[in-house]
NUZAKOL-493111 format. One record per residue: residue number from 1; residue in three letters; x, y, z of N, C-alpha, C in turn. Coordinates in nm, 4 decimals, m for minus. Layout:
<recs>
REC / NUM / Ala / X / Y / Z / X / Y / Z / X / Y / Z
...
</recs>
This chain:
<recs>
REC / 1 / Met / 7.2295 / m2.0209 / m4.2369 / 7.2071 / m1.9462 / m4.1152 / 7.3342 / m1.9403 / m4.0334
REC / 2 / Ser / 7.4124 / m1.8429 / m4.0531 / 7.5375 / m1.8327 / m3.9804 / 7.5197 / m1.7618 / m3.8465
REC / 3 / Asp / 7.4086 / m1.6961 / m3.8239 / 7.3812 / m1.6263 / m3.6988 / 7.3637 / m1.7295 / m3.5874
REC / 4 / Pro / 7.4491 / m1.7281 / m3.4813 / 7.4394 / m1.8280 / m3.3761 / 7.3066 / m1.8237 / m3.3012
REC / 5 / Asp / 7.2409 / m1.7089 / m3.3004 / 7.1113 / m1.6996 / m3.2337 / 7.0002 / m1.7614 / m3.3182
REC / 6 / Arg / 7.0304 / m1.7941 / m3.4419 / 6.9300 / m1.8480 / m3.5329 / 6.9477 / m1.9974 / m3.5581
REC / 7 / Thr / 7.0311 / m2.0652 / m3.4810 / 7.0454 / m2.2086 / m3.4987 / 6.9245 / m2.2776 / m3.4362
REC / 8 / Asp / 6.8857 / m2.3867 / m3.4953 / 6.7687 / m2.4603 / m3.4491 / 6.8099 / m2.5536 / m3.3355
REC / 9 / Pro / 6.7638 / m2.5282 / m3.2135 / 6.8064 / m2.6082 / m3.0983 / 6.7269 / m2.7379 / m3.0787
REC / 10 / Arg / 6.6286 / m2.7614 / m3.1620 / 6.5400 / m2.8756 / m3.1405 / 6.6113 / m3.0088 / m3.1647
REC / 11 / Pro / 6.5753 / m3.1108 / m3.0870 / 6.6394 / m3.2414 / m3.1029 / 6.5913 / m3.3187 / m3.2255
REC / 12 / Leu / 6.4762 / m3.2847 / m3.2804 / 6.4236 / m3.3552 / m3.3974 / 6.3708 / m3.2525 / m3.4967
REC / 13 / Thr / 6.4276 / m3.2536 / m3.6156 / 6.3836 / m3.1645 / m3.7221 / 6.3659 / m3.2468 / m3.8488
REC / 14 / Gly / 6.3088 / m3.1857 / m3.9499 / 6.2952 / m3.2537 / m4.0781 / 6.1699 / m3.3366 / m4.0929
REC / 15 / Glu / 6.0826 / m3.3329 / m3.9982 / 5.9554 / m3.4038 / m4.0092 / 5.8635 / m3.3244 / m4.1010
REC / 16 / Pro / 5.7542 / m3.3837 / m4.1470 / 5.6576 / m3.3060 / m4.2263 / 5.6154 / m3.1804 / m4.1486
REC / 17 / Leu / 5.5775 / m3.0771 / m4.2225 / 5.5525 / m2.9451 / m4.1649 / 5.4617 / m2.9475 / m4.0421
REC / 18 / Ala / 5.3513 / m3.0208 / m4.0477 / 5.2579 / m3.0248 / m3.9346 / 5.3254 / m3.0792 / m3.8089
REC / 19 / Leu / 5.4000 / m3.1873 / m3.8230 / 5.4664 / m3.2481 / m3.7077 / 5.5871 / m3.1656 / m3.6649
REC / 20 / Asp / 5.6539 / m3.1025 / m3.7596 / 5.7651 / m3.0152 / m3.7256 / 5.7157 / m2.8980 / m3.6410
REC / 21 / Leu / 5.5964 / m2.8490 / m3.6702 / 5.5386 / m2.7423 / m3.5879 / 5.5098 / m2.7938 / m3.4474
REC / 22 / Leu / 5.4561 / m2.9137 / m3.4345 / 5.4342 / m2.9712 / m3.3011 / 5.5655 / m2.9847 / m3.2253
REC / 23 / Asn / 5.6720 / m3.0161 / m3.2969 / 5.8013 / m3.0387 / m3.2338 / 5.8761 / m2.9101 / m3.1988
REC / 24 / Thr / 5.8069 / m2.7954 / m3.2077 / 5.8675 / m2.6709 / m3.1602 / 5.8553 / m2.6602 / m3.0087
REC / 25 / Arg / 5.7874 / m2.7551 / m2.9483 / 5.7783 / m2.7652 / m2.8022 / 5.8306 / m2.9036 / m2.7662
REC / 26 / Trp / 5.9307 / m2.9096 / m2.6795 / 5.9910 / m3.0364 / m2.6428 / 6.0482 / m3.0286 / m2.5026
REC / 27 / Gly / 6.0896 / m3.1433 / m2.4495 / 6.1514 / m3.1480 / m2.3177 / 6.2984 / m3.1801 / m2.3314
REC / 28 / Lys / 6.3793 / m3.1158 / m2.2510 / 6.5227 / m3.1445 / m2.2509 / 6.5705 / m3.1430 / m2.1069
REC / 29 / Glu / 6.6253 / m3.2571 / m2.0644 / 6.6747 / m3.2705 / m1.9280 / 6.5698 / m3.2259 / m1.8269
REC / 30 / Ala / 6.4503 / m3.2793 / m1.8434 / 6.3358 / m3.2562 / m1.7545 / 6.2846 / m3.1122 / m1.7560
REC / 31 / Ala / 6.3302 / m3.0309 / m1.8487 / 6.2815 / m2.8935 / m1.8593 / 6.2072 / m2.8766 / m1.9913
REC / 32 / Ala / 6.0935 / m2.8119 / m1.9838 / 6.0161 / m2.7862 / m2.1060 / 6.0832 / m2.6754 / m2.1854
REC / 33 / Arg / 6.0917 / m2.6944 / m2.3154 / 6.1501 / m2.5946 / m2.4048 / 6.0470 / m2.5606 / m2.5114
REC / 34 / Asp / 6.0534 / m2.4375 / m2.5615 / 5.9599 / m2.3924 / m2.6640 / 6.0334 / m2.2974 / m2.7577
REC / 35 / Leu / 6.0443 / m2.3356 / m2.8831 / 6.1116 / m2.2524 / m2.9816 / 6.0311 / m2.1261 / m3.0122
REC / 36 / Leu / 5.8984 / m2.1351 / m3.0021 / 5.8123 / m2.0250 / m3.0460 / 5.7712 / m1.9319 / m2.9322
REC / 37 / Thr / 5.8690 / m1.8885 / m2.8536 / 5.8395 / m1.7916 / m2.7469 / 5.8493 / m1.6483 / m2.7967
REC / 38 / Gly / 5.8930 / m1.6311 / m2.9200 / 5.9056 / m1.4978 / m2.9780 / 5.9316 / m1.5068 / m3.1270
REC / 39 / Thr / 5.9441 / m1.3925 / m3.1882 / 5.9613 / m1.3894 / m3.3333 / 6.0976 / m1.4425 / m3.3781
REC / 40 / Asp / 6.1994 / m1.4373 / m3.2910 / 6.3291 / m1.4950 / m3.3278 / 6.3166 / m1.6457 / m3.3478
REC / 41 / Gly / 6.2474 / m1.7122 / m3.2575 / 6.2244 / m1.8559 / m3.2706 / 6.1391 / m1.8877 / m3.3922
REC / 42 / Leu / 6.0407 / m1.8034 / m3.4183 / 5.9583 / m1.8219 / m3.5380 / 6.0444 / m1.8119 / m3.6630
REC / 43 / Ala / 6.1372 / m1.7175 / m3.6646 / 6.2277 / m1.7023 / m3.7796 / 6.3109 / m1.8288 / m3.7996
REC / 44 / Val / 6.3543 / m1.8907 / m3.6913 / 6.4305 / m2.0161 / m3.6997 / 6.3433 / m2.1247 / m3.7610
REC / 45 / Trp / 6.2192 / m2.1366 / m3.7126 / 6.1287 / m2.2402 / m3.7633 / 6.0936 / m2.2162 / m3.9102
REC / 46 / Leu / 6.0644 / m2.0929 / m3.9449 / 6.0353 / m2.0618 / m4.0847 / 6.1543 / m2.0981 / m4.1737
REC / 47 / Gly / 6.2744 / m2.0625 / m4.1306 / 6.3947 / m2.0930 / m4.2069 / 6.4179 / m2.2424 / m4.2210
REC / 48 / Ala / 6.3937 / m2.3171 / m4.1146 / 6.4139 / m2.4625 / m4.1166 / 6.3194 / m2.5312 / m4.2147
REC / 49 / Asn / 6.2085 / m2.4660 / m4.2438 / 6.1085 / m2.5256 / m4.3325 / 6.0992 / m2.4567 / m4.4679
REC / 50 / Gly / 6.1971 / m2.3718 / m4.4979 / 6.2009 / m2.3043 / m4.6270 / 6.0886 / m2.2036 / m4.6477
REC / 51 / Leu / 6.0341 / m2.1534 / m4.5395 / 5.9228 / m2.0576 / m4.5474 / 5.9675 / m1.9138 / m4.5219
REC / 52 / Asp / 6.0945 / m1.8952 / m4.4884 / 6.1431 / m1.7625 / m4.4504 / 6.1479 / m1.6631 / m4.5655
REC / 53 / Thr / 6.1458 / m1.7098 / m4.6890 / 6.1443 / m1.6160 / m4.8015 / 6.0019 / m1.5769 / m4.8404
REC / 54 / Arg / 5.9045 / m1.6510 / m4.7925 / 5.7638 / m1.6239 / m4.8265 / 5.6869 / m1.5514 / m4.7172
REC / 55 / Phe / 5.7316 / m1.5687 / m4.5919 / 5.6556 / m1.5145 / m4.4788 / 5.7476 / m1.4402 / m4.3824
REC / 56 / Thr / 5.6901 / m1.3432 / m4.3143 / 5.7637 / m1.2603 / m4.2194 / 5.7457 / m1.3136 / m4.0782
REC / 57 / Ala / 5.8529 / m1.3152 / m4.0028 / 5.8475 / m1.3583 / m3.8629 / 5.8072 / m1.2393 / m3.7767
REC / 58 / Asp / 5.6780 / m1.2086 / m3.7778 / 5.6275 / m1.0966 / m3.6978 / 5.5287 / m1.1480 / m3.5938
REC / 59 / Glu / 5.4772 / m1.0571 / m3.5129 / 5.3872 / m1.0959 / m3.4032 / 5.2586 / m1.1613 / m3.4538
REC / 60 / Ala / 5.2005 / m1.1113 / m3.5609 / 5.0766 / m1.1697 / m3.6134 / 5.1009 / m1.3115 / m3.6630
REC / 61 / Thr / 5.2094 / m1.3328 / m3.7363 / 5.2410 / m1.4670 / m3.7864 / 5.2676 / m1.5612 / m3.6696
REC / 62 / Leu / 5.3370 / m1.5135 / m3.5676 / 5.3630 / m1.5951 / m3.4487 / 5.2320 / m1.6339 / m3.3810
REC / 63 / Arg / 5.1427 / m1.5389 / m3.3625 / 5.0141 / m1.5649 / m3.2970 / 4.9346 / m1.6710 / m3.3735
REC / 64 / His / 4.9293 / m1.6595 / m3.5058 / 4.8540 / m1.7555 / m3.5864 / 4.9217 / m1.8928 / m3.5883
REC / 65 / Thr / 5.0542 / m1.8938 / m3.5897 / 5.1283 / m2.0196 / m3.5903 / 5.1091 / m2.0930 / m3.4582
REC / 66 / Leu / 5.1076 / m2.0197 / m3.3478 / 5.0812 / m2.0810 / m3.2172 / 4.9394 / m2.1382 / m3.2114
REC / 67 / Arg / 4.8464 / m2.0677 / m3.2717 / 4.7085 / m2.1176 / m3.2760 / 4.7020 / m2.2491 / m3.3539
REC / 68 / Ala / 4.7739 / m2.2562 / m3.4653 / 4.7777 / m2.3798 / m3.5438 / 4.8452 / m2.4914 / m3.4652
REC / 69 / Arg / 4.9531 / m2.4600 / m3.3939 / 5.0213 / m2.5634 / m3.3149 / 4.9286 / m2.6205 / m3.2090
REC / 70 / Asp / 4.8538 / m2.5345 / m3.1406 / 4.7591 / m2.5823 / m3.0397 / 4.6501 / m2.6686 / m3.1028
REC / 71 / Ala / 4.6006 / m2.6265 / m3.2175 / 4.4966 / m2.7034 / m3.2873 / 4.5497 / m2.8402 / m3.3301
REC / 72 / Leu / 4.6698 / m2.8426 / m3.3842 / 4.7295 / m2.9695 / m3.4270 / 4.7557 / m3.0612 / m3.3087
REC / 73 / Arg / 4.8028 / m3.0052 / m3.1987 / 4.8267 / m3.0877 / m3.0789 / 4.6960 / m3.1509 / m3.0324
REC / 74 / Glu / 4.5905 / m3.0724 / m3.0321 / 4.4597 / m3.1249 / m2.9916 / 4.4141 / m3.2347 / m3.0870
REC / 75 / Ala / 4.4356 / m3.2165 / m3.2167 / 4.3940 / m3.3156 / m3.3153 / 4.4784 / m3.4430 / m3.3080
REC / 76 / Val / 4.6077 / m3.4283 / m3.2916 / 4.6980 / m3.5443 / m3.2910 / 4.6887 / m3.6230 / m3.1615
REC / 77 / Glu / 4.6792 / m3.5534 / m3.0490 / 4.6817 / m3.6222 / m2.9209 / 4.5443 / m3.6563 / m2.8664
REC / 78 / Gly / 4.4392 / m3.6029 / m2.9264 / 4.3042 / m3.6314 / m2.8803 / 4.2430 / m3.7490 / m2.9548
REC / 79 / Thr / 4.1143 / m3.7679 / m2.9357 / 4.0438 / m3.8722 / m3.0096 / 4.0164 / m3.8213 / m3.1501
REC / 80 / Ser / 3.9598 / m3.9079 / m3.2346 / 3.9447 / m3.8740 / m3.3764 / 3.8699 / m3.7431 / m3.4017
REC / 81 / Gly / 3.7707 / m3.7091 / m3.3197 / 3.6952 / m3.5865 / m3.3424 / 3.7537 / m3.4629 / m3.2769
REC / 82 / Glu / 3.8380 / m3.4846 / m3.1767 / 3.8950 / m3.3711 / m3.1047 / 3.9915 / m3.2942 / m3.1945
REC / 83 / Gly / 3.9879 / m3.1674 / m3.1850 / 4.0796 / m3.0844 / m3.2610 / 4.0323 / m3.0496 / m3.4006
REC / 84 / Ala / 3.9334 / m3.1230 / m3.4527 / 3.8867 / m3.0979 / m3.5898 / 3.8361 / m2.9549 / m3.6049
REC / 85 / Glu / 3.7600 / m2.9086 / m3.5098 / 3.7055 / m2.7733 / m3.5178 / 3.8170 / m2.6689 / m3.5130
REC / 86 / Ala / 3.9161 / m2.6929 / m3.4279 / 4.0277 / m2.5987 / m3.4163 / 4.1129 / m2.5978 / m3.5440
REC / 87 / Val / 4.1370 / m2.7148 / m3.6016 / 4.2127 / m2.7220 / m3.7267 / 4.1324 / m2.6560 / m3.8385
REC / 88 / Asp / 4.0030 / m2.6824 / m3.8427 / 3.9167 / m2.6202 / m3.9437 / 3.9175 / m2.4677 / m3.9320
REC / 89 / Ala / 3.9245 / m2.4161 / m3.8095 / 3.9279 / m2.2706 / m3.7894 / 4.0544 / m2.2111 / m3.8511
REC / 90 / Val / 4.1660 / m2.2819 / m3.8436 / 4.2896 / m2.2353 / m3.9075 / 4.2749 / m2.2443 / m4.0593
REC / 91 / Leu / 4.2205 / m2.3550 / m4.1068 / 4.2047 / m2.3756 / m4.2506 / 4.1085 / m2.2746 / m4.3139
REC / 92 / Ala / 4.0217 / m2.2163 / m4.2342 / 3.9262 / m2.1179 / m4.2861 / 3.9961 / m1.9906 / m4.3359
REC / 93 / His / 4.1244 / m1.9740 / m4.3047 / 4.1974 / m1.8531 / m4.3433 / 4.2748 / m1.8672 / m4.4737
REC / 94 / Gly / 4.2482 / m1.9735 / m4.5468 / 4.3162 / m1.9916 / m4.6751 / 4.2403 / m2.0881 / m4.7630
REC / 95 / Arg / 4.2922 / m2.1068 / m4.8814 / 4.2307 / m2.1996 / m4.9754 / 4.3339 / m2.2387 / m5.0799
REC / 96 / Ile / 4.3012 / m2.3426 / m5.1540 / 4.3840 / m2.3848 / m5.2666 / 4.3186 / m2.3317 / m5.3934
REC / 97 / Arg / 4.3970 / m2.2644 / m5.4741 / 4.3473 / m2.2127 / m5.6008 / 4.4053 / m2.2974 / m5.7135
REC / 98 / Ala / 4.3191 / m2.3519 / m5.7955 / 4.3643 / m2.4283 / m5.9116 / 4.4241 / m2.3323 / m6.0132
REC / 99 / Thr / 4.5357 / m2.3737 / m6.0739 / 4.6033 / m2.2893 / m6.1722 / 4.6429 / m2.3724 / m6.2931
REC / 100 / Leu / 4.6715 / m2.3030 / m6.4002 / 4.7282 / m2.3668 / m6.5185 / 4.8592 / m2.2953 / m6.5458
REC / 101 / Thr / 4.9669 / m2.3720 / m6.5469 / 5.0990 / m2.3149 / m6.5697 / 5.1554 / m2.3704 / m6.7002
REC / 102 / Ala / 5.2715 / m2.3234 / m6.7384 / 5.3383 / m2.3740 / m6.8583 / 5.3686 / m2.5231 / m6.8451
REC / 103 / Asp / 5.3809 / m2.5716 / m6.7196 / 5.4076 / m2.7134 / m6.6946 / 5.2799 / m2.7958 / m6.6812
REC / 104 / Gly / 5.1643 / m2.7316 / m6.6859 / 5.0374 / m2.8030 / m6.6753 / 4.9580 / m2.7579 / m6.5549
REC / 105 / Pro / 4.8601 / m2.8397 / m6.5144 / 4.7751 / m2.8033 / m6.4004 / 4.8572 / m2.7901 / m6.2722
REC / 106 / Gly / 4.8143 / m2.6991 / m6.1886 / 4.8821 / m2.6797 / m6.0609 / 4.7868 / m2.6273 / m5.9562
REC / 107 / Glu / 4.8408 / m2.6052 / m5.8399 / 4.7640 / m2.5494 / m5.7287 / 4.8502 / m2.4456 / m5.6591
REC / 108 / Arg / 4.7838 / m2.3441 / m5.6052 / 4.8543 / m2.2392 / m5.5326 / 4.7725 / m2.2040 / m5.4088
REC / 109 / Pro / 4.8359 / m2.2058 / m5.2920 / 4.7619 / m2.1646 / m5.1725 / 4.7439 / m2.0135 / m5.1703
REC / 110 / Glu / 4.6278 / m1.9716 / m5.1254 / 4.5982 / m1.8292 / m5.1066 / 4.5466 / m1.8105 / m4.9644
REC / 111 / Phe / 4.5799 / m1.6974 / m4.9049 / 4.5446 / m1.6722 / m4.7654 / 4.4680 / m1.5416 / m4.7523
REC / 112 / Asp / 4.3774 / m1.5357 / m4.6533 / 4.3079 / m1.4113 / m4.6212 / 4.4092 / m1.3013 / m4.5931
REC / 113 / Asp / 4.5136 / m1.3403 / m4.5233 / 4.6181 / m1.2493 / m4.4771 / 4.7461 / m1.3336 / m4.4753
REC / 114 / Ala / 4.8537 / m1.2816 / m4.5291 / 4.9791 / m1.3582 / m4.5393 / 5.0290 / m1.4078 / m4.4037
REC / 115 / Ser / 4.9920 / m1.3396 / m4.2955 / 5.0380 / m1.3839 / m4.1634 / 4.9762 / m1.5179 / m4.1231
REC / 116 / Trp / 4.8719 / m1.5604 / m4.1923 / 4.8123 / m1.6929 / m4.1686 / 4.8833 / m1.8018 / m4.2488
REC / 117 / Gly / 4.9713 / m1.7655 / m4.3410 / 5.0334 / m1.8615 / m4.4310 / 5.0981 / m1.9819 / m4.3645
REC / 118 / Pro / 5.1953 / m1.9625 / m4.2745 / 5.2598 / m2.0789 / m4.2129 / 5.1621 / m2.1659 / m4.1329
REC / 119 / Ala / 5.0713 / m2.1033 / m4.0610 / 4.9724 / m2.1784 / m3.9829 / 4.8844 / m2.2617 / m4.0752
REC / 120 / Trp / 4.8361 / m2.1996 / m4.1818 / 4.7490 / m2.2677 / m4.2769 / 4.8227 / m2.3828 / m4.3454
REC / 121 / Leu / 4.9457 / m2.3588 / m4.3876 / 5.0229 / m2.4632 / m4.4545 / 5.0463 / m2.5830 / m4.3626
REC / 122 / Ala / 5.0715 / m2.5587 / m4.2340 / 5.0902 / m2.6685 / m4.1391 / 4.9605 / m2.7468 / m4.1213
REC / 123 / Ala / 4.8470 / m2.6764 / m4.1095 / 4.7181 / m2.7448 / m4.0959 / 4.6859 / m2.8246 / m4.2222
REC / 124 / Arg / 4.7129 / m2.7676 / m4.3366 / 4.6909 / m2.8368 / m4.4645 / 4.7799 / m2.9603 / m4.4756
REC / 125 / Asp / 4.9032 / m2.9501 / m4.4286 / 4.9944 / m3.0638 / m4.4304 / 4.9421 / m3.1765 / m4.3419
REC / 126 / Tyr / 4.8804 / m3.1417 / m4.2304 / 4.8216 / m3.2437 / m4.1438 / 4.7141 / m3.3219 / m4.2191
REC / 127 / Leu / 4.6336 / m3.2523 / m4.2994 / 4.5330 / m3.3210 / m4.3808 / 4.5986 / m3.4174 / m4.4787
REC / 128 / Arg / 4.7106 / m3.3740 / m4.5366 / 4.7835 / m3.4602 / m4.6306 / 4.8338 / m3.5860 / m4.5602
REC / 129 / Leu / 4.8858 / m3.5712 / m4.4382 / 4.9340 / m3.6868 / m4.3626 / 4.8189 / m3.7810 / m4.3283
REC / 130 / Leu / 4.7044 / m3.7236 / m4.2930 / 4.5872 / m3.8067 / m4.2635 / 4.5419 / m3.8834 / m4.3865
REC / 131 / Asp / 4.5512 / m3.8197 / m4.5026 / 4.5166 / m3.8862 / m4.6288 / 4.6146 / m3.9982 / m4.6614
REC / 132 / Ala / 4.7430 / m3.9743 / m4.6379 / 4.8479 / m4.0698 / m4.6753 / 4.8482 / m4.1926 / m4.5839
REC / 133 / Ala / 4.8556 / m4.1722 / m4.4548 / 4.8654 / m4.2843 / m4.3604 / 4.8463 / m4.2344 / m4.2173
REC / 134 / Pro / 4.7235 / m4.2195 / m4.1726 / 4.6990 / m4.1642 / m4.0392 / 4.7606 / m4.2473 / m3.9261
REC / 135 / Asp / 4.7729 / m4.3769 / m3.9474 / 4.8293 / m4.4637 / m3.8444 / 4.9811 / m4.4494 / m3.8312
REC / 136 / Arg / 5.0432 / m4.3726 / m3.9200 / 5.1882 / m4.3529 / m3.9124 / 5.2257 / m4.2189 / m3.8495
REC / 137 / Ile / 5.1279 / m4.1440 / m3.8051 / 5.1536 / m4.0218 / m3.7281 / 5.1696 / m4.0685 / m3.5846
REC / 138 / Arg / 5.2884 / m4.0520 / m3.5298 / 5.3179 / m4.1117 / m3.3996 / 5.3818 / m4.0130 / m3.3029
REC / 139 / Arg / 5.3628 / m4.0434 / m3.1768 / 5.4360 / m3.9758 / m3.0700 / 5.5439 / m4.0729 / m3.0240
REC / 140 / Cys / 5.6598 / m4.0219 / m2.9906 / 5.7702 / m4.1058 / m2.9455 / 5.7245 / m4.1926 / m2.8281
REC / 141 / Ala / 5.7671 / m4.3190 / m2.8277 / 5.7254 / m4.4142 / m2.7247 / 5.7962 / m4.3928 / m2.5910
REC / 142 / His / 5.9002 / m4.3122 / m2.5878 / 5.9686 / m4.2859 / m2.4605 / 5.8793 / m4.1981 / m2.3748
REC / 143 / Glu / 5.8558 / m4.2405 / m2.2509 / 5.7598 / m4.1712 / m2.1644 / 5.7966 / m4.0259 / m2.1362
REC / 144 / Ala / 5.9231 / m3.9905 / m2.1428 / 5.9648 / m3.8529 / m2.1144 / 5.9714 / m3.7657 / m2.2391
REC / 145 / Cys / 5.9452 / m3.8230 / m2.3554 / 5.9589 / m3.7484 / m2.4807 / 5.8222 / m3.7004 / m2.5302
REC / 146 / Thr / 5.8185 / m3.5805 / m2.5831 / 5.6937 / m3.5227 / m2.6332 / 5.6944 / m3.5054 / m2.7849
REC / 147 / Leu / 5.7983 / m3.5559 / m2.8523 / 5.8131 / m3.5329 / m2.9953 / 5.7262 / m3.6259 / m3.0796
REC / 148 / His / 5.6923 / m3.5777 / m3.1987 / 5.6096 / m3.6524 / m3.2938 / 5.6879 / m3.6773 / m3.4219
REC / 149 / Phe / 5.6529 / m3.7846 / m3.4913 / 5.7180 / m3.8167 / m3.6175 / 5.6199 / m3.8885 / m3.7090
REC / 150 / Phe / 5.6540 / m3.8895 / m3.8355 / 5.5774 / m3.9640 / m3.9350 / 5.6602 / m4.0871 / m3.9675
REC / 151 / Asp / 5.6070 / m4.2043 / m3.9342 / 5.6798 / m4.3298 / m3.9508 / 5.6914 / m4.3653 / m4.0983
REC / 152 / Thr / 5.8124 / m4.3565 / m4.1491 / 5.8368 / m4.3912 / m4.2888 / 5.9096 / m4.5249 / m4.3012
REC / 153 / Ser / 5.9206 / m4.5983 / m4.1904 / 5.9882 / m4.7276 / m4.1971 / 5.9074 / m4.8233 / m4.2847
REC / 154 / Arg / 5.9748 / m4.9171 / m4.3442 / 5.9107 / m5.0103 / m4.4378 / 5.7930 / m5.0844 / m4.3741
REC / 155 / Asn / 5.8153 / m5.1392 / m4.2548 / 5.7089 / m5.2175 / m4.1915 / 5.6210 / m5.1371 / m4.0961
REC / 156 / Gly / 5.6479 / m5.0072 / m4.0817 / 5.5623 / m4.9202 / m4.0005 / 5.5673 / m4.9480 / m3.8521
REC / 157 / Thr / 5.6842 / m4.9879 / m3.8012 / 5.6940 / m5.0209 / m3.6592 / 5.7882 / m4.9299 / m3.5808
REC / 158 / Arg / 5.8256 / m4.8177 / m3.6382 / 5.9137 / m4.7243 / m3.5669 / 5.8452 / m4.6775 / m3.4396
REC / 159 / Arg / 5.9204 / m4.6742 / m3.3292 / 5.8630 / m4.6357 / m3.2008 / 5.9233 / m4.5091 / m3.1433
REC / 160 / Trp / 6.0452 / m4.4763 / m3.1849 / 6.1189 / m4.3678 / m3.1215 / 6.1375 / m4.2518 / m3.2177
REC / 161 / Cys / 6.1411 / m4.1311 / m3.1630 / 6.1708 / m4.0148 / m3.2471 / 6.3121 / m4.0278 / m3.3019
REC / 162 / Ser / 6.3998 / m4.0856 / m3.2211 / 6.5383 / m4.1073 / m3.2616 / 6.5910 / m4.2300 / m3.1883
REC / 163 / Met / 6.6433 / m4.3241 / m3.2623 / 6.7025 / m4.4415 / m3.1993 / 6.8255 / m4.4024 / m3.1196
REC / 164 / Ala / 6.8976 / m4.3007 / m3.1671 / 7.0204 / m4.2569 / m3.1000 / 6.9923 / m4.1973 / m2.9616
REC / 165 / Ser / 6.8779 / m4.1346 / m2.9432 / 6.8514 / m4.0745 / m2.8121 / 6.7459 / m4.1541 / m2.7353
REC / 166 / Cys / 6.6207 / m4.1424 / m2.7723 / 6.5135 / m4.2074 / m2.6962 / 6.5200 / m4.3598 / m2.7032
REC / 167 / Gly / 6.5478 / m4.4151 / m2.8188 / 6.5586 / m4.5603 / m2.8312 / 6.6726 / m4.6137 / m2.7478
REC / 168 / Asn / 6.7838 / m4.5442 / m2.7489 / 6.9001 / m4.5844 / m2.6713 / 6.8727 / m4.5739 / m2.5215
REC / 169 / Arg / 6.8040 / m4.4679 / m2.4807 / 6.7702 / m4.4526 / m2.3381 / 6.6798 / m4.5656 / m2.2913
REC / 170 / Ala / 6.5838 / m4.6052 / m2.3758 / 6.4936 / m4.7147 / m2.3397 / 6.5702 / m4.8463 / m2.3285
REC / 171 / Lys / 6.6609 / m4.8717 / m2.4225 / 6.7422 / m4.9941 / m2.4172 / 6.8293 / m4.9944 / m2.2910
REC / 172 / Ala / 6.8916 / m4.8818 / m2.2610 / 6.9769 / m4.8724 / m2.1421 / 6.8950 / m4.8937 / m2.0153
REC / 173 / Ser / 6.7757 / m4.8402 / m2.0124 / 6.6879 / m4.8564 / m1.8964 / 6.6494 / m5.0031 / m1.8776
REC / 174 / Arg / 6.6151 / m5.0703 / m1.9873 / 6.5804 / m5.2136 / m1.9794 / 6.7017 / m5.2951 / m1.9347
REC / 175 / His / 6.8186 / m5.2621 / m1.9875 / 6.9409 / m5.3329 / m1.9492 / 6.9691 / m5.3125 / m1.8006
REC / 176 / Tyr / 6.9549 / m5.1899 / m1.7525 / 6.9775 / m5.1609 / m1.6109 / 6.8809 / m5.2414 / m1.5243
REC / 177 / Ala / 6.7540 / m5.2472 / m1.5644 / 6.6535 / m5.3224 / m1.4882 / 6.6882 / m5.4709 / m1.4823
REC / 178 / Arg / 6.7352 / m5.5272 / m1.5966 / 6.7716 / m5.6699 / m1.5984 / 6.8919 / m5.6976 / m1.5097
REC / 179 / Thr / 6.9922 / m5.6127 / m1.5178 / 7.1143 / m5.6370 / m1.4387 / 7.0905 / m5.6122 / m1.2899
REC / 180 / Lys / 7.0001 / m5.5215 / m1.2578 / 6.9685 / m5.4930 / m1.1175 / 6.8967 / m5.6121 / m1.0557
REC / 181 / Asp / 6.8059 / m5.6740 / m1.1337 / 6.7306 / m5.7894 / m1.0828 / 6.8174 / m5.9140 / m1.0712
REC / 182 / Ala / 6.9255 / m5.9193 / m1.1497 / 7.0098 / m6.0391 / m1.1514 / 7.1083 / m6.0431 / m1.0404
</recs>
């Protein structure tokens, strides 16, 4: 992506698809930011996740992707039952088709309409994360951060979206509090 307007401005990328979609909304210097305010931002997100060759960054895809993001936010940040209906509504627009290929058994996602593809794939990925380790789907522990991550640390105790930013800010804050009291 050599186009300067197509660079990904988000502070955290590379998370599983469902969490990466949640992380299209974040805070920076006390201001809320949102990558998905238009189709240009959608094109950036699709490209960052290798979906830009399969799906078009158009208004319908943006609308469905925003619907999936809202459903995932409700599911991740709510109680266990919250968001299930909204996620299920997104999942209703696609299915997994069993296939047989030259390499053996496989699966292929199919959608009612291709514009539901990215939304459906993100919702499906959330199910995969819930199957793998639901307790490792986390929100950053820094009170000012809204980012989510999948904890892949060995002992499962990661607290920050990034040690370099949020973890460092928390350490600096604790250090300042100790030195101020002393």
